[in-house]
C-alpha positions as CSV (number, residue, x, y, z in Angstrom):
1,M,66.5,-28.2,74.9
2,T,66.5,-27.1,70.9
3,K,65.3,-29.3,68.3
4,T,68.7,-30.1,67.2
5,E,69.7,-31.2,70.5
6,L,66.7,-33.2,71.0
7,R,67.2,-34.8,67.5
8,K,70.6,-36.0,68.7
9,K,69.3,-37.4,72.2
10,Y,66.0,-39.4,70.9
11,K,67.9,-41.0,67.7
12,V,70.3,-42.2,70.3
13,L,67.6,-43.3,72.7
14,R,66.0,-45.1,69.9
15,N,68.9,-46.7,68.5
16,N,69.3,-48.4,71.6
17,L,66.2,-50.2,71.6
18,S,66.2,-53.7,70.7
19,V,63.8,-55.1,68.0
20,N,61.7,-57.1,70.9
21,S,61.7,-53.7,72.8
22,I,60.1,-51.8,69.8
23,D,57.7,-54.6,69.2
24,E,56.1,-54.4,72.5
25,L,56.3,-50.9,73.1
26,S,54.7,-50.7,69.8
27,L,51.8,-52.9,70.8
28,T,51.3,-51.0,74.2
29,I,51.3,-47.5,72.1
30,A,48.4,-49.2,70.0
31,N,46.5,-50.5,72.9
32,Q,46.8,-46.9,74.5
33,L,45.1,-45.5,71.5
34,L,42.0,-47.3,72.0
35,K,41.6,-44.9,74.8
36,L,41.2,-41.8,72.4
37,P,38.0,-40.6,71.6
38,V,38.9,-40.7,67.8
39,W,37.1,-43.4,66.5
40,D,33.9,-42.2,65.1
41,Y,35.6,-40.7,62.1
42,S,36.1,-42.2,58.7
43,F,39.6,-41.4,57.2
44,Y,42.7,-42.1,59.5
45,H,46.2,-41.3,58.0
46,I,49.0,-43.6,59.3
47,F,52.8,-43.7,58.6
48,L,54.5,-46.9,57.4
49,T,57.3,-47.9,59.7
50,I,60.8,-46.8,58.5
51,E,62.4,-50.2,60.1
52,Y,66.1,-48.8,60.0
53,K,65.2,-45.6,61.7
54,K,63.5,-47.8,64.7
55,E,60.1,-46.0,64.4
56,I,57.1,-47.4,66.3
57,N,55.8,-50.7,64.4
58,T,52.4,-49.4,63.0
59,D,51.1,-52.8,61.8
60,Y,49.2,-52.8,65.3
61,I,47.6,-49.5,64.4
62,L,46.8,-50.6,61.2
63,S,44.9,-53.6,62.4
64,I,43.1,-51.6,65.0
65,V,41.9,-49.0,61.9
66,S,41.1,-51.8,59.9
67,G,39.2,-53.7,62.3
68,K,37.0,-50.9,62.9
69,D,36.2,-50.6,59.2
70,K,38.0,-47.1,58.6
71,H,39.5,-46.0,55.6
72,I,43.1,-45.9,55.7
73,L,45.6,-43.5,54.0
74,V,49.1,-43.9,53.4
75,S,51.6,-41.3,51.9
76,K,54.1,-41.2,49.0
77,S,56.7,-38.1,49.4
78,D,58.4,-35.9,46.9
79,F,61.4,-35.0,48.0
80,E,61.9,-32.3,45.4
81,T,58.8,-30.1,46.6
82,G,58.9,-31.6,50.3
83,S,55.2,-32.6,49.5
84,M,53.2,-36.0,50.5
85,T,50.5,-37.4,48.1
86,H,47.9,-39.5,50.1
87,F,46.6,-42.8,48.8
88,L,43.7,-44.9,50.1
89,L,45.2,-48.3,51.4
90,T,43.4,-51.3,49.8
91,D,44.2,-54.8,49.3
92,N,45.5,-53.8,45.9
93,T,47.7,-51.1,47.2
94,V,51.1,-52.2,46.2
95,I,54.1,-50.9,49.0
96,K,57.4,-50.4,47.9
97,K,60.5,-48.9,49.7
98,N,61.8,-45.5,47.9
99,T,65.6,-44.6,47.7
100,Y,65.4,-43.6,51.2
101,Q,63.9,-46.8,52.6
102,I,60.4,-45.4,53.3
103,P,57.8,-47.6,52.5
104,E,54.9,-46.2,50.0
105,P,52.4,-46.9,47.9
106,V,53.0,-47.1,44.1
107,D,50.0,-45.6,43.2
108,G,46.3,-46.0,43.9
109,I,43.2,-43.7,44.7
110,E,44.6,-40.4,45.9
111,I,42.5,-38.6,48.6
112,S,42.8,-34.9,49.6
113,S,44.5,-33.9,52.6
114,N,41.4,-31.7,53.6
115,K,39.2,-34.9,54.0
116,I,41.6,-36.5,56.4
117,D,39.8,-36.9,59.9
118,V,42.9,-38.5,62.0
119,V,46.5,-38.1,61.5
120,F,49.1,-40.3,63.3
121,I,52.3,-38.9,63.3
122,P,55.9,-40.1,63.5
123,L,58.3,-38.1,65.6
124,L,61.7,-38.0,67.6
125,A,60.5,-35.9,70.6
126,F,57.6,-33.9,72.1
127,D,56.8,-31.4,74.9
128,K,54.3,-30.9,77.3
129,G,52.7,-28.0,75.3
130,G,52.2,-30.6,72.3
131,N,55.3,-29.2,70.3
132,R,57.1,-32.1,68.4
133,V,60.4,-32.9,66.7
134,G,60.7,-34.9,63.6
135,Y,63.5,-35.5,61.4
136,G,63.6,-31.5,60.3
137,K,62.5,-31.9,56.5
138,G,59.2,-30.5,57.3
139,F,57.0,-32.7,55.4
140,Y,54.4,-32.9,58.4
141,D,54.5,-29.1,58.8
142,R,53.3,-29.0,55.2
143,F,51.2,-31.7,55.2
144,L,49.0,-30.8,58.6
145,A,48.8,-27.3,57.2
146,K,46.7,-28.5,54.3
147,C,44.5,-30.6,56.6
148,N,41.0,-29.5,57.8
149,P,41.7,-27.0,60.8
150,K,39.5,-29.8,63.0
151,T,41.7,-32.9,61.9
152,I,43.0,-34.4,65.2
153,K,46.7,-34.9,65.4
154,I,48.0,-37.8,67.2
155,G,51.7,-38.2,67.9
156,L,53.4,-41.6,68.8
157,S,56.5,-41.8,71.1
158,F,58.4,-44.6,72.6
159,F,59.4,-41.7,75.2
160,E,57.9,-39.2,77.7
161,A,57.2,-35.5,77.2
162,E,60.2,-33.1,77.6
163,N,59.4,-30.0,79.5
164,E,60.0,-27.6,76.6
165,I,61.2,-27.3,73.3
166,T,62.9,-24.1,73.0
167,D,63.0,-23.1,69.4
168,V,59.4,-23.8,68.0
169,F,58.5,-21.9,65.0
170,E,55.1,-20.0,64.1
171,N,54.4,-22.4,61.3
172,D,55.1,-25.4,63.7
173,I,51.7,-27.4,64.1
174,K,51.1,-28.6,67.6
175,L,49.5,-32.3,68.4
176,D,46.1,-32.6,69.9
177,Y,47.2,-35.8,71.6
178,C,50.5,-37.8,72.0
179,V,50.4,-41.2,73.1
180,T,53.4,-43.3,74.6
181,P,53.6,-46.5,76.5
182,E,53.1,-45.0,79.8
183,K,50.7,-42.1,79.1
184,V,48.2,-40.5,77.0
185,Y,49.1,-36.8,76.8
186,E,46.3,-34.4,75.9
187,F,46.8,-30.8,74.6
């Protein structure tokens, strides 16, 4: 299927999930993450949940990473440039929703993309080759291109892998892992 077809399909599937299902599936995904060999690093980037889009509740993952005493980074999006700026999440970080209802830090200690060791990536769908489909704005492709080549990229999905995304582009950055409630995929 094409990215456009997959976006349509998975937006519908996600919209059909109840709040309770999202919470249960999110907790299961967080527990699945503990199986990965990615916990010896320092800087972990995580997205903050956009609730109306029925994204994975990343609060559980935040608790795990925080409990392991790691540095947590969250981003602020610039819709004019299509770029993201990353800030250290601290007890003093003020989070506000932007005009697109995306929770973001107001400001804080900025950290360069090339210092990030592990990135948890939101997505709508992914395939068995590690390709992913997001919302189509390219924020994560631009962000991941600036990361260190050794940065570990972990997709988070409520649903299992598609066989193939047929319109993958040269600049699309593949996942190293994708974690679902049922399985951990390694690419």
